[in-house]
C-alpha positions in Angstrom: 112.3 138.1 95.4 109.0 138.9 93.8 106.1 135.9 93.2 103.2 136.4 90.8 99.8 135.8 92.4 99.4 132.4 90.6 102.9 131.5 92.1 101.9 132.5 95.6 98.7 130.5 95.4 100.7 127.4 93.6 103.4 127.2 96.3 101.5 128.4 99.3 101.9 125.1 101.1 105.6 125.4 100.9 105.7 129.1 101.7 103.8 128.6 105.0 106.4 125.9 106.1 108.6 127.6 108.6 111.7 125.7 107.2 110.8 126.6 103.5 109.2 129.9 103.5 109.6 132.4 100.7 113.4 132.2 100.6 113.2 128.3 100.2 110.7 128.5 97.5 112.8 131.2 95.5 115.9 128.8 96.0 113.7 126.0 94.3 112.9 128.3 91.4 116.4 129.1 90.9 117.5 125.4 91.3 118.5 123.1 88.7 118.3 119.3 88.8 119.4 116.7 86.2 117.6 113.3 86.1 119.5 110.8 84.1 116.8 108.1 83.2 112.9 108.9 83.1 111.9 105.3 84.1 110.6 104.0 87.4 112.5 106.1 89.5 113.0 109.4 87.3 109.3 109.5 86.5 108.0 110.2 90.0 111.2 112.3 90.9 110.6 114.6 88.0 107.0 115.0 88.5 107.3 115.8 92.3 110.3 118.2 91.4 108.4 120.0 88.8 105.3 120.4 91.0 107.6 121.6 93.8 109.0 124.3 91.6 112.4 123.4 90.8 113.1 126.0 88.1 115.3 123.7 85.7 114.9 120.0 85.3 117.1 118.3 82.6 115.9 114.8 81.5 118.4 112.4 79.9 117.0 109.4 78.2 117.5 107.8 74.7 114.3 105.4 74.9 110.8 105.7 73.7 107.9 104.9 75.9 106.7 101.2 75.7 103.6 99.9 77.0 105.3 97.8 79.6 106.6 101.0 81.2 103.2 102.3 82.2 103.1 99.9 85.2 105.4 102.0 87.0 106.7 105.1 85.0 103.8 107.4 85.8 105.3 110.5 83.9 104.1 108.6 80.7 100.6 107.8 79.4 99.0 105.4 77.2 98.9 107.8 74.3 102.7 108.5 74.8 103.6 105.0 73.6 106.1 105.3 70.9 107.0 108.8 71.9 110.6 109.7 73.3 110.5 109.5 76.9 112.3 113.0 77.5 109.5 114.6 75.4 106.7 112.7 77.3 108.2 113.8 80.3 108.6 117.5 79.4 105.0 117.5 78.4 103.7 115.9 81.7 105.8 118.2 83.8 104.7 121.5 82.2 101.1 120.3 82.1 101.6 120.2 85.9 103.7 123.4 86.1 104.3 125.6 83.2 107.0 127.5 85.4 109.4 124.8 84.9 112.2 124.9 82.1 112.5 121.4 81.1 115.7 120.6 79.1 115.8 117.4 77.2 118.8 115.2 76.2 117.5 112.5 73.9 120.6 110.4 74.3 122.1 107.7 76.3 124.5 108.9 78.9 128.1 107.8 78.3 131.7 108.6 78.9 131.7 111.0 75.8 128.8 113.2 76.8 127.9 113.0 80.5 130.3 115.7 81.5 129.0 118.2 78.8 125.4 117.2 80.1 126.2 118.1 83.6 128.0 121.1 82.8 125.4 122.2 80.2 123.1 124.2 82.8 125.6 123.8 85.9 123.1 121.6 87.5 122.9 121.8 91.4 122.0 118.2 91.9 122.0 114.8 89.9 119.5 112.2 90.3 120.4 108.6 89.1 117.1 107.1 87.8 118.9 104.4 85.7 118.4 100.8 85.8 121.7 99.4 85.1 125.1 99.1 86.8 127.5 100.5 84.2 125.7 103.8 83.9 125.2 103.9 87.7 129.0 103.8 88.1 129.4 106.3 85.0 127.2 108.8 86.9 129.1 108.3 90.1 132.4 108.8 88.6 131.5 111.8 86.5 129.7 113.5 89.8 132.9 112.7 91.9 135.3 114.2 89.2 133.1 117.2 88.8 132.2 117.6 92.6 128.6 117.5 92.0 126.1 115.9 94.6 123.7 113.3 93.5 121.3 110.7 94.5 121.8 106.9 93.8 119.0 104.5 93.7 118.0 101.2 92.6 114.7 99.0 92.7 114.0 95.3 91.9 111.2 93.0 92.8 109.8 94.4 96.3 113.1 96.1 97.3 114.8 99.5 96.9 117.7 101.3 98.1 119.0 105.0 97.9 122.0 107.0 99.2 123.2 110.5 98.7 126.8 111.5 97.7 128.0 115.0 98.7 131.4 116.1 97.3 134.5 116.2 99.5 132.6 114.3 102.3 131.6 111.0 100.7 131.3 108.2 100.6 130.6 107.6 97.1 128.9 104.9 95.2 132.2 103.0 94.6 133.1 103.3 98.3 130.2 100.9 98.8 130.0 98.7 95.6 133.6 99.2 94.3 132.7 97.7 90.6 129.9 96.5 88.5 129.0 92.8 89.1 130.2 90.3 86.4 127.9 89.7 83.6 124.7 87.4 84.3 125.3 87.3 88.0 122.3 89.6 88.7 118.7 89.0 87.1 117.6 92.0 84.8 114.4 93.7 85.7 112.7 91.9 82.9 113.7 88.5 84.3 113.1 89.5 88.0 110.2 91.9 87.7 109.6 95.1 90.0 106.5 96.1 91.9 105.3 99.2 90.1 105.1 101.4 93.3 108.8 100.9 94.3 109.8 103.5 92.0 107.2 105.9 93.6 108.5 105.2 97.0 112.4 105.5 96.1 112.1 108.0 93.3 110.0 110.3 95.8 112.9 109.9 98.4 115.4 111.1 95.7 113.3 114.2 95.0 113.1 114.9 98.6 116.9 114.7 98.8 117.2 117.1 95.9 114.9 119.6 97.5 116.6 119.3 100.9 119.8 119.9 99.2 118.6 123.1 97.3 116.9 124.6 100.3 119.4 123.5 103.0 116.8 121.8 105.0 117.3 118.7 107.1 119.8 115.9 107.0 120.8 114.1 103.7 121.4 110.5 103.2 125.2 111.1 103.1 126.9 108.1 104.5 123.8 106.2 104.8 122.4 103.6 102.5 118.6 103.7 102.9 117.0 100.1 102.1 113.3 99.4 101.8 111.5 96.1 101.7 107.9 96.5 100.4 106.8 93.2 101.6 107.7 93.7 105.4 107.3 97.6 105.1 110.9 97.9 106.7 113.2 100.8 106.2 116.7 100.4 107.4 119.4 103.1 107.4 122.8 101.3 107.1 125.9 103.4 107.9 128.4 103.4 105.1 132.0 104.5 105.4 134.3 106.5 103.2 137.0 104.1 101.6 140.4 105.7 101.8 141.4 103.6 98.8 138.5 104.3 96.6 139.2 104.2 93.0 137.8 107.5 92.2 137.2 109.7 95.4 140.2 108.9 97.4 143.2 111.2 97.6 144.9 109.0 95.2 142.4 107.8 92.7 143.3 105.1 90.2 140.4 106.0 88.0 141.2 109.4 86.2 138.9 108.9 83.0 135.5 107.7 82.7 134.7 104.1 81.7 132.0 102.8 79.7 131.3 99.4 80.9 129.1 96.8 79.0 125.3 97.4 79.3 124.5 93.9 80.2 123.1 94.0 83.8 120.0 95.7 85.1 120.5 97.2 88.6 
């Protein structure tokens, strides 16, 4: 457990923390976090995890940077417009911290590839930074089947929410939300809008959960849905329970294969 002089200086504020110290920082350097979606949520999560010294960060996204992204997706810059988001994200992370091994997957997560992506580097923790319900349910189901902890989050308008799933202790995303909503019942982000800083608030909480899981510090949002209203500045923790009849995480699951729902609703 030996740090270079530059690493001792870079991570000094972590190392002097009683709950982190040298051992905790080493856990971060050995840690592997997969971020699915490098948009409003994934962007701040990726930047903070990279700065913190998470040793391997995987980025999954098929899109290229659009000018409309820059209002909230702070990992991308104006000169990145038209560039694949995962490449822009990798460059930004490594400009901040060259210690980080950034693995890019320039593809859309679906039932055919998500298991292989998660297994690729044996990621310790998964962050759902996506903006649509079908992929959120896909991430949940894959993580439950592979027994991988993950952080769910969603933002729209002035509101955000997040929860953390831990294998074998639940509850999972399906325990709370069951199935994707019917088409056209929820407005898309393009229709409803989103305050740019919402991603920063909720995405940073997701990064915090990943760091806490890897270092073993603190209490995770397991069994709790944290909601945030930016207009009133209200945070609420809502207790959520394990569904003994859950279609994916119960003792008798009815879902045994991953499902690709239609990508028609923005979360």
